[in-house]
N, C-alpha and C positions, 0 to 999 in steps of 0.2 A: 562858664558853661561846662557841663560834665563832658568828659572824654568818651567817645564811642567805644564800644566793646569790640573785641576780636571774635571772629566767627570761624568755626570749624564746620564745614559742610560735608555731609556724607550722602551719596546717592546710591540707590539700591533698586534692582529689578528682581522680580520673582515670578515664577510660573503661576498661573491662575489656580492650579490644583493645590498649591501650598500657601496661597495668599492669606487665608484666614488663620492658619496655624502660625505663619510667620508674623503677622501683625499682632496676634495675641502674645506671642513670645517676646516680640520686640518691645511692646508697650509695658508688659507686666513683669518681664524678667530682665531683658537687656538694658533698657534705659535706667531702671533703678540701680542696676549694677554699675553702670558708667557714671552715674550721678553721685555715688558715694564719695565721701571725703571732702566735699565742698570746693574742689578745684574747678569744676564745671559749674557755672552759676545758674544756668537755665538752658532749656532746649525746647524745640518745637519740631513736630513732624508735619510734612505736607505731602499731598498726593497730587500728581499732575491732573489737570482738567482737560477737557476737549475744547477749551476756548481758543487755543492756537494749535496749528499743525506743526509742532516742532518735535523732532525725534529726540526725546530725552528719557532718562530713567523715570520710572513711575513714582518712586518715593524719594524724598529728601528729608534729612534731619539737619537742623541748624543748631549747633551747640555754641553757647555764649561763654566766653572767657574774659576776665578782667584785663588780661594783658598776655603777652607772649610767654613770659616766665611761667604763668599759671598753666598755660597750654603745655609747655615743655615738661613741667613737673608731672602733669597728668599723663602725658604721652609715655613717660618712663615709669609710671606708677604700678604697684601691685594691683591696684583697682582695675586699670585697663587690661593688665595681663590676665586677671581672673575673668573679665568680661570676654576677652578674646578666646580663652579656653572654653568657656561656656558656649560661645558661638560655634566653635569647631565641634563640640560635643553634640549640641542640639540641632544645628543647621547643616553640619557637615554632610555632604553627599546629596543634599536636597538642591533643587533648582532655584537657588538664591544667589545673586551676584552683587557684591559691593562694586559698583562701577566707578566710583571716584571717592577720594578723601582729599579735601582741599582746605588749607588754612588761609584765611583772609585777614589782612590788617586793614583798619579803617583809614579812609582817605578823606571822606566828607559825609555829612548827613544832611538831609533835607526834610523839611516839614516836621511832623511829629513822629520821627523814627523811634520805635519803642525800645531799642536796645541802647540804653544809656546807663551811666552810674547812678 
């Protein structure tokens, strides 16, 4: 059975007045920048719904890595450094907050979990 992938999860909040600009930049500029080089295998963005009343960040991005070594290589890469510089240049001073950045290792999968090798 294939090994489950590692997940890097980022959560973000932004003010309603910058939401359209933020989402356009994030999808069209930021994610293509961080995806360069092939270290990050895939990613997906999600927006919280009103299905539950849990106080969480509005947006989350889940980035998939083959293993911890791939994540650590990406973390110290020029690719991520360039993406961070662009973030500071474009979103600096705007009401956008990265509320968490968390790296998860797999411990179990159930059903038809899509993040596999």
